[in-house]
C-alpha positions as CSV (number, residue, x, y, z in Angstrom):
1,M,5.4,23.4,8.7
2,I,6.7,23.9,5.2
3,A,8.3,21.0,3.4
4,S,11.0,21.4,0.8
5,F,11.3,19.5,-2.5
6,D,14.3,17.7,-1.0
7,D,11.9,16.5,1.8
8,F,9.6,15.1,-0.9
9,L,12.4,13.3,-2.6
10,K,13.2,11.5,0.7
11,L,9.9,9.5,0.2
12,D,10.2,6.7,-2.2
13,I,6.6,6.2,-3.5
14,R,6.2,3.5,-6.1
15,A,3.5,1.8,-8.1
16,G,2.8,-1.8,-7.4
17,R,0.2,-4.5,-8.0
18,V,-1.5,-6.5,-5.3
19,V,-0.7,-10.2,-6.0
20,R,-2.2,-11.6,-2.9
21,A,-4.8,-10.5,-0.3
22,E,-5.9,-12.4,2.8
23,P,-8.0,-11.7,5.9
24,F,-6.1,-10.4,8.9
25,P,-8.3,-11.6,11.9
26,E,-5.5,-10.9,14.4
27,A,-5.6,-7.2,13.7
28,R,-7.1,-4.9,16.4
29,K,-9.1,-3.0,13.7
30,P,-10.5,-4.8,10.6
31,A,-7.8,-5.2,8.1
32,F,-6.4,-7.2,5.2
33,K,-2.9,-8.6,4.7
34,L,-1.6,-7.6,1.3
35,W,1.4,-8.7,-0.8
36,V,2.3,-6.0,-3.4
37,D,4.7,-6.6,-6.3
38,F,6.9,-3.5,-6.9
39,G,8.8,-5.1,-9.8
40,P,12.1,-6.8,-10.2
41,D,14.2,-4.3,-8.3
42,L,12.1,-4.1,-5.1
43,G,10.1,-7.4,-5.3
44,V,7.0,-8.3,-3.3
45,R,6.4,-6.5,-0.1
46,K,3.9,-7.2,2.7
47,S,1.5,-4.7,4.2
48,S,-1.5,-4.5,6.6
49,A,-4.3,-2.3,5.3
50,Q,-7.5,-1.2,7.1
51,I,-9.5,-1.2,3.8
52,T,-12.2,-3.7,4.6
53,K,-15.1,-1.2,4.2
54,N,-14.4,-0.3,0.6
55,Y,-12.8,-3.4,-0.8
56,T,-13.2,-7.2,-0.9
57,L,-10.3,-9.6,-1.1
58,E,-11.3,-10.6,-4.6
59,E,-11.2,-7.1,-6.0
60,L,-7.9,-6.3,-4.4
61,E,-5.9,-9.0,-6.2
62,G,-4.5,-7.6,-9.5
63,R,-5.3,-4.0,-8.4
64,M,-2.6,-1.3,-8.9
65,V,-1.7,0.7,-5.7
66,M,0.8,3.3,-4.6
67,G,3.0,2.7,-1.6
68,V,5.9,4.2,0.4
69,V,8.7,1.6,0.1
70,N,11.4,3.2,2.2
71,F,9.9,3.4,5.6
72,P,11.4,0.9,8.1
73,P,9.3,-2.2,8.6
74,R,6.7,-2.2,11.4
75,Q,5.5,-5.2,13.3
76,I,1.7,-5.2,13.3
77,G,0.6,-8.3,15.3
78,P,2.0,-11.3,13.6
79,I,2.8,-9.5,10.3
80,R,5.9,-7.5,9.5
81,S,4.6,-4.6,7.3
82,E,7.2,-3.6,4.8
83,V,5.3,-0.9,2.8
84,L,2.7,1.8,3.5
85,V,0.0,1.5,0.9
86,L,-1.5,4.9,0.3
87,G,-5.1,6.1,0.4
88,V,-7.4,8.9,1.3
89,P,-10.6,9.0,3.4
90,D,-14.0,8.9,1.7
91,A,-16.9,10.9,3.2
92,A,-17.3,8.3,5.9
93,G,-13.6,8.4,6.8
94,E,-12.9,4.9,5.3
95,V,-9.8,4.4,3.2
96,V,-9.9,4.7,-0.6
97,L,-6.7,3.5,-2.2
98,I,-4.6,5.7,-4.4
99,A,-3.5,4.2,-7.7
100,P,-2.5,5.2,-11.2
101,D,-5.4,5.5,-13.6
102,A,-3.6,3.4,-16.2
103,D,-1.2,0.5,-16.0
104,V,2.4,1.6,-15.4
105,P,5.5,-0.4,-14.9
106,L,5.8,-2.1,-11.5
107,G,8.1,-0.1,-9.3
108,A,7.5,3.2,-11.2
109,R,8.4,6.1,-8.9
110,L,6.0,8.9,-8.2
111,Y,7.3,12.3,-9.2
């Protein structure tokens, strides 16, 4: 399937900073609960992320991430996930988060 540039523009992908990270023991697969600040216009959004193999809770707080902010919320166990934090698989198939390589304003849109 070929996507058009208009299809890309439908995705609202923004830069955010993890302001809180907690264990998510209720998840079916090992995961963390994340609270990501996307700046004054979008605020803090919650997410569930299966990133326990490559990250600790301590190193996640303060980390920049990229996330899709315009998907509808999904109920994942007891948490309502409001953003899809983006990543790519490493050689073992575990998630490595995508982030800007320098600080950018919270809520900056990917283009």
